[in-house]
C-alpha positions as CSV (number, residue, x, y, z in Angstrom):
1,X,5.1,-8.6,37.7
2,X,2.6,-10.4,35.5
3,X,0.8,-13.4,37.0
4,X,-0.7,-15.7,34.4
5,X,-3.7,-17.9,35.1
6,X,-3.6,-21.3,33.4
7,X,-6.9,-22.8,32.2
8,X,-7.4,-26.5,31.5
9,X,-10.9,-25.8,30.1
10,X,-10.5,-26.0,26.3
11,X,-14.0,-26.8,25.0
12,X,-13.3,-27.3,21.3
13,X,-10.8,-26.8,18.4
14,X,-12.4,-25.6,15.2
15,X,-10.0,-24.9,12.4
16,X,-7.7,-22.1,13.6
17,X,-9.9,-21.3,16.6
18,X,-9.8,-22.6,20.1
19,X,-12.7,-22.1,22.5
20,X,-11.9,-21.9,26.2
21,X,-14.6,-22.0,28.9
22,X,-14.8,-20.5,32.4
23,X,-12.4,-17.7,31.6
24,X,-12.4,-14.6,33.8
25,X,-11.5,-11.1,32.6
26,X,-10.2,-12.0,29.2
27,X,-9.8,-9.0,26.8
28,X,-10.1,-8.7,23.1
29,X,-6.7,-8.8,21.4
30,X,-5.0,-10.3,24.5
31,X,-2.1,-12.7,23.7
32,X,-2.4,-16.2,25.1
33,X,0.0,-19.1,25.4
34,X,-1.2,-22.6,24.6
35,X,0.8,-25.4,26.2
36,X,0.8,-28.7,24.3
37,X,1.0,-32.1,26.0
38,X,4.7,-32.4,24.9
39,X,5.6,-29.2,26.7
40,X,5.8,-27.0,23.6
41,X,3.9,-23.7,23.3
42,X,1.8,-22.0,20.6
43,X,0.8,-18.4,20.7
44,X,-2.7,-17.1,20.1
45,X,-4.8,-14.0,20.3
46,X,-8.3,-13.5,21.8
47,X,-10.8,-12.7,19.1
48,X,-14.0,-12.8,21.1
49,X,-15.2,-13.0,24.7
50,X,-18.7,-13.7,26.0
51,X,-20.2,-15.3,29.2
52,X,-16.8,-16.3,30.6
53,X,-15.8,-17.9,27.3
54,X,-13.0,-16.9,25.0
55,X,-12.4,-17.6,21.4
56,X,-8.7,-17.7,20.6
57,X,-7.1,-17.5,17.1
58,X,-3.9,-19.6,17.0
59,X,-0.8,-18.3,15.3
60,X,-0.1,-21.4,13.2
61,X,-1.6,-24.8,12.8
62,X,-3.7,-26.2,15.6
63,X,-2.4,-29.8,15.2
64,X,-1.1,-31.0,18.5
65,X,-3.7,-29.2,20.6
66,X,-5.5,-31.8,22.8
67,X,-8.8,-30.6,24.3
68,X,-8.1,-32.6,27.5
69,X,-4.3,-32.4,27.8
70,X,-3.6,-28.9,26.6
71,X,-3.9,-25.7,28.7
72,X,-4.2,-22.0,27.9
73,X,-2.6,-19.1,29.8
74,X,-3.8,-15.5,29.3
75,X,-0.9,-13.0,29.5
76,X,-2.8,-9.8,30.0
77,X,-0.9,-8.2,27.1
78,X,-1.7,-7.3,23.6
79,X,0.5,-8.2,20.7
80,X,3.6,-5.9,20.7
81,X,6.7,-5.8,18.7
82,X,10.2,-4.6,19.5
83,X,11.3,-1.8,17.2
84,X,14.7,-0.3,16.4
85,X,16.4,1.8,13.7
86,X,18.5,-1.4,13.1
87,X,15.4,-2.9,11.4
88,X,16.4,-1.0,8.3
89,X,18.3,-3.3,5.9
90,X,16.6,-6.4,7.4
91,X,13.9,-8.9,6.2
92,X,11.4,-10.3,8.7
93,X,8.5,-12.7,8.5
94,X,4.9,-11.6,9.0
95,X,5.3,-11.7,12.8
96,X,8.4,-9.6,12.9
97,X,10.9,-12.5,13.3
98,X,14.1,-12.4,11.2
99,X,13.8,-14.5,8.0
100,X,17.2,-13.4,6.7
101,X,20.6,-14.8,7.9
102,X,21.0,-12.0,10.4
103,X,20.6,-12.2,14.2
104,X,17.7,-11.0,16.1
105,X,17.4,-7.2,16.3
106,X,18.1,-5.6,19.6
107,X,15.0,-3.5,20.1
108,X,15.0,0.0,21.5
109,X,11.4,-0.2,22.8
110,X,8.3,-2.4,22.4
111,X,5.2,-1.0,20.9
112,X,1.6,-2.2,20.7
113,X,1.0,-3.1,17.0
114,X,-2.5,-1.5,17.1
115,X,-0.9,1.9,17.5
116,X,-2.5,4.9,19.0
117,X,-5.2,7.0,17.3
118,X,-4.0,10.3,15.9
119,X,-5.9,13.3,17.2
120,X,-7.4,14.9,14.0
121,X,-6.5,18.3,15.4
122,X,-2.8,17.2,15.5
123,X,-2.7,16.3,11.9
124,X,-0.9,18.6,9.4
125,X,-2.0,18.9,5.8
126,X,0.3,16.9,3.5
127,X,2.1,19.3,1.2
128,X,5.5,17.9,0.1
129,X,6.2,16.1,-3.2
130,X,7.5,12.5,-3.2
131,X,9.3,11.8,-6.4
132,X,8.9,8.2,-7.5
133,X,10.8,8.6,-10.8
134,X,7.7,7.4,-12.7
135,X,6.1,9.9,-15.1
136,X,2.5,8.8,-14.8
137,X,2.7,9.2,-11.0
138,X,4.9,12.2,-10.6
139,X,3.5,14.2,-13.5
140,X,-0.2,13.3,-13.4
141,X,-1.0,11.7,-10.0
142,X,1.5,13.2,-7.7
143,X,2.2,11.3,-4.4
144,X,2.4,13.7,-1.5
145,X,4.2,13.1,1.8
146,X,1.7,12.0,4.4
147,X,-0.8,10.8,1.8
148,X,-2.5,7.4,1.5
149,X,-2.8,6.4,-2.1
150,X,-3.9,2.9,-3.3
151,X,-2.7,1.2,-6.4
152,X,-5.6,-0.7,-8.0
153,X,-4.4,-3.6,-10.0
154,X,-5.6,-7.1,-11.2
155,X,-4.2,-10.6,-11.6
156,X,-1.4,-10.8,-14.1
157,X,-0.6,-7.0,-14.1
158,X,2.9,-5.9,-13.0
159,X,2.0,-4.3,-9.6
160,X,4.9,-6.2,-8.0
161,X,7.4,-4.7,-10.4
162,X,5.9,-1.3,-9.9
163,X,6.0,-1.6,-6.1
164,X,9.7,-2.7,-6.3
165,X,10.5,0.2,-8.6
166,X,8.9,2.7,-6.3
167,X,10.7,1.2,-3.3
168,X,14.0,1.7,-5.0
169,X,13.4,5.2,-6.5
170,X,11.1,7.1,-4.1
171,X,12.6,10.2,-2.4
172,X,11.4,13.4,-0.8
173,X,13.0,16.5,-2.4
174,X,14.3,19.5,-0.4
175,X,14.1,17.6,3.0
176,X,17.0,17.2,5.4
177,X,15.4,14.3,7.2
178,X,16.2,10.7,6.3
179,X,14.0,8.6,4.0
180,X,13.0,5.0,4.6
181,X,10.7,2.4,3.2
182,X,8.7,-0.2,5.1
183,X,7.5,-2.9,2.9
184,X,4.9,-5.5,3.9
185,X,4.2,-8.5,1.7
186,X,0.8,-9.8,2.8
187,X,-0.2,-13.3,1.7
188,X,2.2,-13.3,-1.2
189,X,3.5,-16.4,-3.0
190,X,7.0,-17.7,-2.3
191,X,8.1,-16.7,-5.9
192,X,6.9,-13.1,-5.3
193,X,8.7,-13.0,-1.9
194,X,11.9,-14.2,-3.6
195,X,11.4,-11.5,-6.3
196,X,11.1,-8.7,-3.8
197,X,14.0,-9.8,-1.7
198,X,16.2,-10.3,-4.8
199,X,15.3,-6.8,-6.2
200,X,15.8,-5.1,-2.8
201,X,19.3,-6.7,-2.4
202,X,20.4,-6.3,-6.0
203,X,19.5,-2.6,-6.3
204,X,20.7,-1.6,-2.8
205,X,17.2,-0.5,-1.8
206,X,17.4,-2.9,1.2
207,X,19.7,-0.6,3.0
208,X,16.9,1.8,3.7
209,X,14.1,-0.7,3.8
210,X,12.6,-2.9,6.5
211,X,10.7,-5.7,4.8
212,X,8.0,-7.9,6.4
213,X,7.1,-11.0,4.3
214,X,3.9,-13.0,5.1
215,X,3.6,-15.9,2.7
216,X,0.4,-17.4,1.3
217,X,0.7,-20.5,3.3
218,X,1.2,-18.7,6.6
219,X,-1.7,-18.6,9.1
220,X,-4.5,-16.2,8.3
221,X,-4.2,-14.4,11.6
222,X,-0.6,-13.5,10.6
223,X,-2.0,-11.6,7.6
224,X,-4.0,-9.6,10.1
225,X,-1.0,-8.5,12.1
226,X,1.6,-8.1,9.4
227,X,0.5,-4.6,8.2
228,X,0.1,-3.5,11.8
229,X,3.6,-4.6,12.6
230,X,4.9,-2.8,9.5
231,X,3.0,0.4,10.5
232,X,4.2,0.2,14.1
233,X,7.8,0.1,12.8
234,X,7.1,3.0,10.5
235,X,5.6,5.1,13.3
236,X,8.7,4.5,15.4
237,X,11.0,5.5,12.5
238,X,8.8,8.6,11.6
239,X,7.9,10.0,15.0
240,X,10.9,8.9,17.1
241,X,13.7,8.9,14.5
242,X,12.4,11.9,12.5
243,X,12.4,10.0,9.2
244,X,10.1,10.3,6.2
245,X,8.7,6.8,5.8
246,X,6.9,5.3,2.7
247,X,4.9,2.2,3.7
248,X,4.0,-0.2,0.9
249,X,1.3,-2.7,1.7
250,X,1.1,-5.5,-0.9
251,X,-1.6,-6.9,-1.1
252,X,-4.5,-5.5,0.9
253,X,-6.9,-7.9,-0.9
254,X,-5.2,-10.8,0.8
255,X,-5.6,-9.0,4.1
256,X,-9.3,-8.6,3.5
257,X,-9.7,-12.2,2.5
258,X,-8.1,-13.3,5.7
259,X,-10.5,-11.0,7.6
260,X,-13.4,-12.7,5.9
261,X,-12.0,-16.1,6.7
262,X,-11.7,-15.3,10.4
263,X,-15.2,-13.7,10.4
264,X,-16.6,-16.9,8.9
265,X,-14.8,-19.1,11.5
266,X,-16.4,-17.0,14.2
267,X,-19.8,-17.5,12.6
268,X,-20.5,-13.8,12.3
269,X,-23.3,-12.5,10.1
270,X,-21.7,-11.8,6.7
271,X,-22.0,-8.5,4.8
272,X,-21.4,-7.8,1.1
273,X,-20.0,-10.9,-0.7
274,X,-19.4,-12.6,2.7
275,X,-17.1,-9.9,4.0
276,X,-17.7,-8.8,7.6
277,X,-19.8,-5.7,8.1
278,X,-17.0,-4.0,10.0
279,X,-14.5,-4.3,7.2
280,X,-14.7,-0.6,6.4
281,X,-13.7,0.3,10.0
282,X,-11.0,-2.4,10.0
283,X,-9.4,-1.1,6.8
284,X,-9.7,2.5,8.1
285,X,-7.7,1.4,11.2
286,X,-4.8,0.6,8.9
287,X,-5.1,3.4,6.3
288,X,-5.6,6.2,8.8
289,X,-2.2,5.5,10.3
290,X,-0.6,7.5,7.5
291,X,-0.1,11.2,8.0
292,X,1.9,14.1,9.4
293,X,1.7,15.1,13.1
294,X,2.2,18.7,14.0
295,X,5.4,19.2,15.9
296,X,7.0,16.0,14.5
297,X,9.6,16.2,11.8
298,X,8.9,12.7,10.4
299,X,5.9,11.5,8.4
300,X,4.2,8.3,7.1
301,X,3.0,7.9,3.5
302,X,1.1,4.8,2.4
303,X,1.0,3.2,-1.0
304,X,-1.4,0.3,-0.8
305,X,-1.6,-2.4,-3.5
306,X,-5.2,-3.7,-4.0
307,X,-5.8,-6.4,-6.6
308,X,-9.4,-6.3,-7.8
309,X,-11.0,-9.7,-8.0
310,X,-12.2,-10.2,-11.6
311,X,-11.1,-6.7,-12.5
312,X,-14.2,-5.4,-10.6
313,X,-13.7,-2.0,-9.2
314,X,-17.0,-2.2,-7.4
315,X,-15.9,-5.2,-5.4
316,X,-16.1,-4.4,-1.7
317,X,-12.3,-4.3,-1.1
318,X,-11.4,-1.6,-3.7
319,X,-14.8,0.1,-3.2
320,X,-14.2,0.6,0.5
321,X,-10.6,1.5,0.0
322,X,-11.5,4.2,-2.4
323,X,-13.8,5.8,0.3
324,X,-11.0,5.9,2.9
325,X,-8.0,6.9,0.9
326,X,-7.1,10.0,-1.0
327,X,-7.4,8.9,-4.6
328,X,-6.3,5.9,-6.6
329,X,-4.0,4.7,-9.3
330,X,-5.3,2.2,-11.9
331,X,-3.2,-0.3,-13.8
332,X,-4.7,-0.9,-17.2
333,X,-4.9,-4.4,-18.7
334,X,-5.3,-2.8,-22.2
335,X,-2.0,-0.9,-21.8
336,X,-0.3,-4.0,-20.4
337,X,-1.5,-6.0,-23.4
338,X,0.3,-3.5,-25.6
339,X,3.5,-4.3,-23.7
340,X,3.6,-0.9,-22.1
341,X,5.2,-0.7,-18.6
342,X,4.1,0.7,-16.2
343,X,0.5,0.4,-17.5
344,X,-0.8,3.2,-15.3
345,X,-4.1,4.5,-16.8
346,X,-4.1,8.3,-16.4
347,X,-7.8,8.6,-17.1
348,X,-8.8,6.2,-14.3
349,X,-6.3,7.6,-11.7
350,X,-6.5,10.5,-9.3
351,X,-4.4,12.0,-6.5
352,X,-6.7,14.2,-4.5
353,X,-3.8,15.9,-2.7
354,X,-1.8,16.5,-5.8
355,X,-2.3,20.3,-5.8
356,X,-0.8,20.5,-2.3
357,X,2.5,19.0,-3.5
358,X,3.1,20.7,-6.8
359,X,3.9,24.1,-8.1
360,X,6.7,26.6,-7.8
361,X,9.2,25.7,-5.1
362,X,7.9,22.1,-5.0
363,X,8.0,20.8,-8.6
364,X,7.6,23.6,-11.1
365,X,5.3,26.4,-11.7
366,X,3.8,25.0,-14.9
367,X,3.1,21.5,-13.5
368,X,-0.6,21.8,-12.9
369,X,-1.3,23.3,-16.3
370,X,0.8,20.7,-18.1
371,X,-1.0,17.8,-16.2
372,X,-4.4,19.2,-17.0
373,X,-3.6,19.7,-20.7
374,X,-2.1,16.2,-21.0
375,X,-5.2,14.7,-19.3
376,X,-7.5,16.6,-21.7
377,X,-5.5,15.7,-24.8
378,X,-5.2,12.0,-24.0
379,X,-9.0,11.9,-23.2
380,X,-9.7,13.4,-26.6
381,X,-7.3,10.9,-28.2
382,X,-9.3,8.1,-26.8
383,X,-12.5,9.6,-28.2
384,X,-10.7,9.8,-31.6
385,X,-9.6,6.2,-31.3
386,X,-13.1,5.0,-30.6
387,X,-14.4,7.0,-33.6
388,X,-11.7,5.6,-35.9
389,X,-12.7,2.1,-35.0
390,X,-16.1,2.8,-36.4
391,X,-15.5,5.0,-39.4
392,X,-11.8,4.4,-40.0
393,X,-8.9,6.7,-39.5
394,X,-9.2,8.1,-43.1
395,X,-12.6,9.5,-42.3
396,X,-11.4,11.4,-39.3
397,X,-10.9,15.2,-39.4
398,X,-7.5,16.7,-39.4
399,X,-7.9,17.6,-35.7
400,X,-9.0,14.1,-34.7
401,X,-6.1,12.6,-36.6
402,X,-3.7,14.9,-34.8
403,X,-5.1,13.8,-31.4
404,X,-5.0,10.2,-32.5
405,X,-1.2,10.6,-33.2
406,X,-0.8,12.4,-29.9
407,X,-2.4,9.5,-28.0
408,X,0.0,7.0,-29.5
409,X,3.0,9.2,-28.8
410,X,1.8,9.8,-25.3
411,X,1.6,6.1,-24.5
412,X,5.0,5.4,-26.1
413,X,7.0,8.3,-24.7
414,X,5.2,9.4,-21.5
415,X,3.5,6.3,-20.0
416,X,6.1,3.8,-21.2
417,X,9.4,3.8,-19.4
418,X,12.0,1.2,-18.3
419,X,11.9,-0.7,-15.0
420,X,15.3,0.9,-14.2
421,X,14.5,4.3,-15.6
422,X,14.3,6.9,-12.8
423,X,13.0,10.2,-14.4
424,X,13.2,13.4,-12.5
425,X,10.2,15.7,-12.4
426,X,12.0,18.0,-14.8
427,X,12.5,15.2,-17.3
428,X,8.8,14.2,-17.0
429,X,7.6,17.8,-17.6
430,X,10.0,18.1,-20.6
431,X,8.5,15.0,-22.2
432,X,5.1,16.5,-21.5
433,X,6.0,19.7,-23.3
434,X,7.5,17.7,-26.2
435,X,4.1,16.0,-26.6
436,X,2.0,19.1,-26.2
437,X,4.1,20.7,-28.9
438,X,2.5,18.2,-31.4
439,X,-0.7,20.3,-30.9
440,X,-1.3,23.8,-32.2
441,X,-0.6,26.5,-29.6
442,X,-4.2,27.5,-29.8
443,X,-5.3,24.1,-28.4
444,X,-3.4,24.6,-25.1
445,X,-6.3,26.3,-23.3
446,X,-5.4,24.9,-19.8
447,X,-2.0,26.4,-19.5
448,X,-1.1,30.0,-18.7
449,X,0.2,32.0,-21.7
450,X,3.4,32.9,-19.9
451,X,4.2,29.2,-19.5
452,X,3.4,28.5,-23.1
453,X,5.8,31.2,-24.2
454,X,8.5,29.8,-22.0
455,X,8.2,26.1,-22.7
456,X,6.2,25.5,-25.9
457,X,8.5,24.2,-28.7
458,X,7.1,26.0,-31.9
459,X,9.6,24.2,-34.2
460,X,7.9,20.9,-33.5
């Protein structure tokens, strides 16, 4: 039985924070209940303890909290959430409460949202291909089951549409286990929230999706717990229900901004651009919850949307994210300005675990060579394009003009695809070979001769 001690020693209320004096044995992360003079309650969480004082972050506005007439009870528990397989097909708010028309979910068990550290020795190397149906991802920056791969975007680029498309189309090939998506909208606008909910329902993706929506006008502390609630749900589905779970966190920049806001409220010494010095560790506590555990059939894969402030990849948020995760995908403003969707820039993107998930028996034996050749040819096309802007296309050599044409065709046929277009990996590779057949066979130096004989279309 839990005995709560009620304190009538609130010292001050500053923004979202409440300082309580003369507190004994308060623990970081502990949940508290604040009783208002009218008998209502607000929930909060301990952010800091020192010299018998506790700093409490309130879930919601602090209006109504009276320093003299309100009291605080420390529960002795951390924030936990009830989880169940019935959460699939449902939409929740950032604290795990239903925000659709359905009733409360009957939970099978309650879990601490902070999770448990995975022993590195228990981790298995990711090695299975996740097919998203998007050529620039499947063909050139393959997502692997158990990987954590960020999507670097910027304001005005279609990362929401791309996230919705991946939610709808993603699947693991050659696996008998179920596949589920856990989507967390972190600090998103009401319009964006309505967009995701409408897309999930319209396309039927909601049946296998648990969605957690934290709106921009919700409390900052809620943005801190939303991704953790989503990951706790994913861990239950993966390791208890043996499902392969894709977790999409959109947008981690809003999460980091909330972290900076709370750090400032606590008057901590700021680090780079005002962000707390422990942001790397904090982000790692989220990103590292992806993976495969030996002996478990399920897995967790993360796709994290990070919008770069002012398109600056050196900003602390994308910079630290890149250190922790296993590659990145870049959305290009230049491609988007051409009307190309999805504007994934192959030359700025990288999946460090790609080689583990492709090849014979997973995608196709020629996949690595085709990807390398397409990369090289598109890079040379960009060089030819830069040169033509200086000397003019007429002054280019025959070879440069060939690559210039290749680059235009590559953007139009390989990168560009419809929002509802779900390409198989075979279709993606077929388009790749069609494009490579625009080049002389002697130029295909990164593909094995046997594959050239099998797939190269000499008539083109």
